[in-house]
N, C-alpha and C positions, 0 to 999 in steps of 0.2 A: 875443109877437113872432112874426110870420108869415114872417119871412125868416131863414134860417140860414146863417151863414158857418162852414164847417168847415175847420179847419187840420189836415192830416195830417202827423205828425212822428214822429221817434224820440227816445228819451231820449239825451242826449249821453253816450255811453260809449266810452272809448278802445278802438279795435279793432273796434267794432261799427257805427260811423257813418262816412260819407264815406270808405269804404275805398279808393276810387280816388284819393283825395288823400293817402293815407298815404305813398306814395313821396316826395311833395314836402314834406309837413308833419310826418310821423311820426304815430303813433297818437294821442298826447295833443294834438298841434297840430290834427289833423283834428277831434277831438272839441270842442276849444275853438271852432274856426270854426263847427262845426255849432251849438253852443250860442249863439253870437252871431247866426247867421242865424235861429235859432228866436226869439231875443229880438226881433230886428228885425221878423220876420213878425208876431209877436203884438202888438208895439207898433203896427204898421200896422193890424192888425185892430182893436185897441182904439180907435185914433183914428177909424177908420171907424164903429165901433159907436156912438161918442159922438155922431156927426153923423147917424146913420141908424137906422131901426128894425130893427136886426139883432141877433140872438143869436149870440155866438161860442162855438163848440164845438171842443174839441181832441180828436182821435183819435190816441192814441199807441201805440207799441210799444217794448219794451225787454226787458232780462233779467228772468227771473222774480223777483218781489218788489220790483222797482224801480217806484216810482210817479211820476207827473207832479207837479211842485211847483205845484199850483194856486194856493196862497197867494201865490206870487210874481207872479201875473198876474190882478189883480182884474177886468179886463174879461171874462175867460173865465167863461161861465155854466155850461157843461157840459164834463165831462171823462170820456172813456171810452177803454177799450183798443180797438185795432183788431181786427176780426173777419174772418177769411178766410185762405185759404192763399196767395193772391198779391195783388198790388196791385189787380187788377180786382175781386176778391171783396171786398176791404176797402173800396174806393170804393163799390161797389154796396151793401154793408151800411150804410154811412154815409148814403147817399141814402135807402134804404128806411126806416131808423129815423127820420130827420128828417121824411120825408113822413108816416109813421105818427103822429108827434107833432104834426102839424098845420102843418108848414112849407109855405107855398105855393111858395116858391122856395128853391133851395139853390145856394150857391156854394162850391166846394171849391178850396183852394189847398194847396201844399206850403210848404216853408221854404227852398227852394233858389234863390229869385229875389229878390235884394236890391234890385232896381229896382222891385219891386211897390210901389204907392203907394195911399193911400186914394182918390185920384182914379180910378185904374184899377179899383178895386173898385166904386166908384159907377157907372162906365161899364158894368161888367158887368151890374149890375141894370137900368140903362137899356136895354141891348140885349136883356136877357131879357124885357122887356115886349113885344118884337116878334118874337123868335126862339125856336124850340124849344130850341136849345142855343147856349151861348156858350162859346167856347174862346179861351184866351190862348196863342198859339203861342210856343214857346221856340226859340232859335236852334239848339239841338242836335237838333231834330226831334221833340221831345216837346211837352208843354204844361205851363204853370205854373198854369193855372186852367181849370176847367170848371164851367159853371153850367147848371142844368136846372129846369124847372117840374114835370116828371113823371119817374117812374122809367123809364129807357130801358135795359133790361138789355143790349141788343145793343152798347152803347157800352163795356161793361166785360168782355166775354167774347171770347176768342180774339185779344186784342191782344198783340203782342210787346213787353211792358213792358221797360223799361230798354234800349231800342234806339232808333235814329233813325227808326224806322218808326211810332212811336206816333201822331203827329199825322196822317200820311197815312192810316193804317188807320182812325183814328177818324173822319176826314172821309168816308172811303169808306162806313163804317157809317151815318153820318148820311144820305148820299145814298141808300143802299139802302133805308133806312127811311122816306124821304120827310120827313126832319126839316130844317127851316130852320136855318141856322147863321149866327151873327155872330162875326167874328173881332176880337179886341182887338189892341192894338199888340204887335209881336214884341219879347220881352225875353230876357235872358240868364239861364240857369240856371247854377249853380256845381256841377259834377259832376267835372270833370277838371282836372288841373294847369293847362292852358292857359286855363281859365275864371277863374283867380284874378286875372287882370288886372281883371275886373269889381270884385272886392273892393278891389283896390289903388286903383281909380278912386274908389270911394265913400269910402275913407279912414277916418279917425276910429277908431271901435271895432274895425272889421273888420281894420284894419292891425295891430292889436296881436296878432292871431293868427298873424302871419307872422314868420319869422326877421328880425331887424332888418337894415336895409340902410344902407350908408354911401356917400355920393357920392364918386366917384373911386376906389373900391376895386375892384381887379381880383379876380374870382372864378375860381379854377382848379378845375374839376370833374373828379374822377378816378373813372371806373367801375372796380370791382374784383370779382374772383371768385377767392378763395383766393390772395391776394397778400401774405400775412403776411411772407414772406421778402424782398420787394422794396419794400414800402410805405415803410419808414423812409428808405431811400436816396433815394427819389423825393420824399418830402414835406419832409424837413429843409432842403434848399437853397431850396425855395420859401418856407418860413417865414421865411427870412432876407431875402427881398425886401421892400422897402417897399411899403406900401399893397396888400398881397396877402393874400387869404384862400384856404384850401384846403378844398374840400368833397369828402369821399370818399363815393361811393355804393356800397353793398354790394349785390351781385347774388345773395346766397344763400350766402356763404362759410361753410365749416365748419372752417376752419383757424385761427381766432382773428383774422381780419382786422377784424371789427367791433369787437372789444375793443381792438385796437391803434389803430384809427381814433379811438376815444373816449379814448385816453390823453392826459392833459394835458401835451403836449410843451412847451408854452410856460408860463412863469410867469403871463403875462398874455395869454391868447388873444385874437386879433383878433375872433373871432366864435364864438358858441356855438350849438349846436342840440341837439335830442334825439338820443340815441344808442340803438342797439339796435332801431331801427325802420327801418333802411335807409340812414341817413346819419350821418356824423360830420363835424364841421367844426372848424377852428381860426380 
């Protein structure tokens, strides 16, 4: 196969993935969501590979000794650990290796874009037949896909990764190098709590990663910092109100506030969530 689709990802480990979502979902919840996004991305890649002459490669990173479960994803032909100190070096290493192995074209995606479809992947290959570089812009100022026929090192060096400047800087590098660019439809990445609305819209499996919601339920959110002496007097009257849930958000307390927030004050709590990772709820 002369075309390579590379999926860049992390092993879903609590506290090590989707860290900017931990305040909203907790460490375990963020890891579950990452795992579901990974599964969705590889399912999309597999569907695309079945219909096209494409080899799927996974480039992963994770804690030492943790391996990618290749046996869970039959469409994946190649599995390798990511190589490089930053995202740019890891992307460049992936492109270089694929080209050295005979790939005529390379498409690289992440796992943060649940709206990515086989149709968009096919469009990337079509555009790559006429452009030096194909980029899928993300709403957050980055990109969810980049495709190249050749190794263009300038696209992966000196970029402010993990910022809203990634797309604009990458397009500027293309212009400086005289590279023609084709842009795909703009899609949403899931990086921040406000991006979770994309997952809610998709529903189904991704919704299972979120705290359950109940129509008509009033949510009272209480931010706290060392409020162990005041929390009970504030929360208990609210728990007596009908159709009301209380969510305590811990801002780094050291006086036992998180432990008190996780205390099962009700015999039958209205809602539950993970405790010890920033929130407790009843």
